[in-house]
C-alpha positions in Angstrom: 16.0 72.0 52.2 15.6 68.4 53.3 12.8 66.6 55.1 13.8 64.9 58.2 12.8 61.7 56.1 14.2 63.0 53.0 18.1 63.7 54.8 18.0 60.1 56.6 17.7 58.6 53.0 20.2 61.1 51.6 22.3 60.2 54.0 22.2 56.4 53.6 22.6 56.8 50.0 25.8 58.4 50.5 27.3 56.2 52.7 26.7 58.2 56.2 28.0 58.0 59.1 31.4 56.3 58.5 34.5 56.4 60.4 35.8 58.7 57.5 33.3 61.1 57.6 33.8 61.4 53.6 30.7 59.8 51.3 31.6 56.7 49.2 28.8 55.9 47.1 25.5 57.6 45.3 22.7 55.5 43.9 19.3 54.3 45.7 17.1 52.1 43.9 13.1 51.5 44.5 9.9 52.2 43.1 9.7 55.4 41.1 6.6 56.6 42.5 8.6 57.3 46.2 7.4 60.1 47.5 10.5 61.5 49.1 12.7 61.1 46.3 10.4 62.4 43.8 10.1 65.7 45.8 14.1 66.0 46.3 13.9 65.4 42.2 11.7 67.8 41.7 13.8 70.1 43.7 16.9 69.4 41.8 18.2 67.3 44.8 18.3 64.2 43.3 17.5 62.9 39.8 16.5 59.6 38.6 17.1 56.7 36.3 13.7 54.9 34.9 14.0 51.1 35.4 14.0 50.4 31.4 17.0 52.3 30.9 19.1 50.3 33.4 21.0 47.3 32.6 19.4 45.4 35.3 15.7 46.8 34.6 13.0 46.4 37.1 12.7 49.6 40.1 14.4 53.2 39.6 17.6 54.3 40.5 18.0 57.9 42.0 21.2 59.6 42.4 21.8 62.8 44.6 23.2 66.0 43.1 25.6 68.4 44.4 23.1 70.0 46.0 21.2 67.7 47.9 24.2 65.4 49.0 25.7 69.1 50.5 22.6 69.6 52.1 22.6 65.8 53.9 26.4 66.2 55.5 26.6 67.1 59.1 29.3 69.4 60.2 33.4 67.9 59.4 31.7 65.5 56.9 32.5 65.8 53.0 31.8 65.0 49.6 33.9 62.1 48.2 35.9 63.8 45.2 35.3 60.2 43.2 31.6 60.4 43.4 30.9 63.8 43.0 33.9 65.6 40.7 34.9 69.0 40.1 32.4 70.4 38.0 33.9 70.2 34.4 33.8 73.6 31.9 33.9 72.8 28.2 33.2 75.0 24.6 30.6 74.1 22.6 29.5 75.2 19.2 26.7 76.6 18.0 25.4 78.0 14.4 23.8 81.6 14.3 20.4 80.2 14.5 20.8 78.1 17.1 22.6 81.2 18.7 19.7 83.3 18.2 17.3 80.2 20.0 19.5 79.8 23.0 19.3 84.0 23.1 15.4 84.2 23.0 14.9 80.9 25.3 13.8 78.4 22.9 16.5 76.1 22.6 16.9 73.7 25.9 18.2 70.6 24.4 21.0 70.1 22.0 21.5 66.5 19.9 25.0 65.4 19.3 26.4 62.4 17.5 27.7 59.7 20.3 31.8 59.1 18.8 32.6 56.4 18.5 29.3 54.5 17.4 28.7 51.1 19.2 30.7 48.5 17.0 27.8 46.1 16.0 25.0 48.4 14.5 22.1 46.6 16.2 23.7 47.4 19.7 21.1 48.3 22.8 21.7 51.2 25.0 21.7 49.5 28.5 22.0 52.2 30.8 25.4 54.5 32.1 28.6 53.6 34.0 31.5 55.1 35.7 31.5 58.3 38.3 29.0 60.5 37.0 27.8 58.6 34.8 30.4 59.3 32.0 30.4 56.4 29.9 27.6 54.7 27.9 26.5 51.1 28.3 25.6 48.9 25.3 24.9 45.3 24.6 24.8 43.1 21.3 24.6 39.2 20.0 28.6 40.3 18.9 30.6 41.2 20.7 28.9 39.0 23.8 30.6 41.8 26.1 29.0 45.3 26.9 30.7 47.7 25.1 31.1 51.2 26.8 31.6 54.6 25.4 33.4 57.2 26.9 30.7 60.7 27.4 32.3 64.1 26.4 29.4 65.5 28.7 27.5 64.9 32.0 24.8 66.4 34.5 26.4 69.6 36.2 28.6 70.5 33.5 29.0 73.7 32.1 29.2 75.1 28.9 30.6 78.0 27.0 29.0 78.9 23.7 31.2 79.9 20.9 29.8 81.7 18.1 31.0 83.2 15.4 32.2 87.0 16.4 34.9 89.4 15.7 36.2 93.2 17.8 34.5 96.3 16.7 36.4 98.0 19.1 39.8 98.3 21.7 39.8 100.8 24.3 41.9 101.4 27.2 39.3 99.2 30.0 36.9 97.6 27.5 36.6 95.6 24.3 33.5 95.4 22.1 32.5 92.1 20.7 29.6 92.3 17.8 28.3 88.3 17.2 27.2 87.7 13.9 24.4 85.7 15.1 22.4 89.3 15.5 24.1 91.8 12.7 20.6 92.1 11.8 19.1 93.1 14.9 19.1 95.6 17.6 23.0 96.8 18.4 21.8 95.7 22.1 21.7 92.1 21.0 24.8 92.6 18.4 27.2 93.4 21.1 28.8 92.9 24.7 31.9 94.5 26.5 34.2 92.9 28.6 36.9 94.2 30.2 40.1 93.8 29.2 42.6 93.5 32.3 44.7 90.4 31.7 43.3 89.5 28.7 45.8 89.2 25.1 44.7 92.0 22.9 42.3 91.3 19.9 43.0 93.3 16.9 39.7 95.3 15.9 37.7 94.0 12.4 35.3 94.2 10.2 35.7 90.6 9.4 33.8 87.8 11.2 36.0 85.2 12.7 34.6 81.2 12.9 32.9 80.2 16.8 36.2 77.9 16.8 38.5 80.7 17.6 36.0 82.6 20.1 38.3 82.4 23.3 36.4 81.9 26.4 36.4 85.5 28.0 34.5 87.1 25.5 31.9 84.2 25.8 28.3 85.7 25.7 26.2 82.8 27.0 26.7 79.1 29.5 24.8 76.4 29.6 24.4 74.2 33.0 23.7 70.5 31.8 20.4 68.7 33.4 20.3 65.8 31.6 22.1 63.2 29.4 20.3 60.8 27.6 21.3 58.4 24.7 19.1 57.8 21.7 18.8 57.1 18.0 18.5 60.6 16.4 15.1 59.3 14.9 13.6 58.9 18.3 13.6 62.6 18.8 9.7 63.5 20.2 7.4 65.7 18.9 8.2 67.8 22.5 12.0 67.3 22.2 11.8 68.7 19.0 10.6 71.8 20.1 13.3 71.8 22.6 15.7 71.6 20.1 14.5 75.1 18.7 11.9 74.6 16.7 9.2 76.6 16.6 5.8 76.9 15.5 4.4 79.3 12.7 1.5 80.1 10.3 -0.6 79.6 13.4 -3.7 80.0 11.7 -3.2 78.2 8.7 -5.3 75.2 7.8 -2.4 73.0 8.7 0.0 74.4 11.1 3.4 75.2 10.0 6.7 74.1 11.6 10.0 76.4 11.6 13.5 75.0 11.3 15.2 78.0 12.2 17.4 77.9 9.4 15.5 79.9 6.9 16.1 83.4 7.7 13.2 84.7 5.4 9.6 84.0 7.2 7.7 86.8 5.1 6.5 84.0 2.4 3.2 83.7 2.0 2.3 79.2 2.7 2.6 78.5 -0.8 5.8 79.4 -1.6 7.7 78.1 1.9 7.7 74.5 0.1 10.7 72.1 1.4 11.2 73.9 4.3 7.5 74.4 6.7 6.4 71.0 7.6 3.3 69.7 9.1 4.6 68.6 12.7 8.1 69.7 14.7 10.0 66.2 14.1 10.0 66.8 10.2 11.3 70.6 10.8 13.6 68.9 13.4 14.7 66.8 10.5 15.5 69.4 7.7 17.9 71.4 10.0 19.8 68.5 10.9 20.4 67.9 7.3 21.6 71.5 6.9 24.1 71.4 9.8 25.2 67.6 9.1 24.8 67.3 5.5 22.0 66.0 3.0 21.0 62.6 4.0 22.6 62.8 8.1 19.2 62.2 9.2 18.9 59.1 7.2 21.8 57.1 9.2 19.8 57.6 12.1 23.1 57.3 14.6 23.5 57.0 18.1 23.2 60.5 19.9 23.9 62.2 23.2 21.1 64.5 23.8 21.4 67.2 26.8 19.2 69.2 27.9 20.1 72.4 29.9 19.5 75.8 31.2 20.8 78.8 29.5 22.2 81.9 31.5 23.0 84.9 29.5 26.5 85.7 30.7 30.3 84.8 30.2 31.0 81.6 32.5 33.1 83.4 35.0 30.9 85.6 35.9 27.2 84.2 35.7 27.1 82.0 39.1 27.6 78.5 39.0 
């Protein structure tokens, strides 16, 4: 998994060897184009933060992932729980259109408003701090001291998706769950069955239940965070807007139209789609953001947490980490 030179770098990064046979650090500063580190990043064994995003600037900073760190260990050595904490799990809510985008593989990013926002509206993001980069660091002219905001997510966290649902039937051994996001789709897409052993009973119902009330054991989508960025909402790139689930429609029209995913009728002629088809993915994402967060929410341009993730079809307690 690691070449000899990569393992030597990895062990130095972890502070190995040492008498306690336990890692105590995880950071290596060097030029961004370092071949061994770039190869490790490409293979999921390390992550990199570019110099311009770091408080001290300059060279890039590389961090081993748990996978990379474990590959560097010798027998009887272990990872420090402070540097490599147990993977966290948490619920995350999505609207029905975004559930469909996740389900179909069109959505690999999401943006959530950073709370609280930095005190100074003119603050600049300087990088991350804390174990597993769990704090965002901002600086400004006032207050003069750096300000930190604790983050609810970090790389490696696993999220189970909550969505609108109902229990269609409760049999002797399994519960059949319907999902509102796919109520107009095939039966296969609309339902999942889960073993009920040891679970609290759910009464079958024809009424949809809000996503906030979805129990963990009937969630059908699992996300694993692979990257966390802090940025202004309006700094989203065209590529990132597409990763948010924005799709292209009307590809043969004079000006390619982008579709935000909120609207469900895609059979209208271009002249009847004014207001919800757009000339670029960023504009479509602006429409999406305002539909979800309220009119003029885009204009506020808040600091956001931009999460990149992989999507697995299956319950978080069933699919492999």
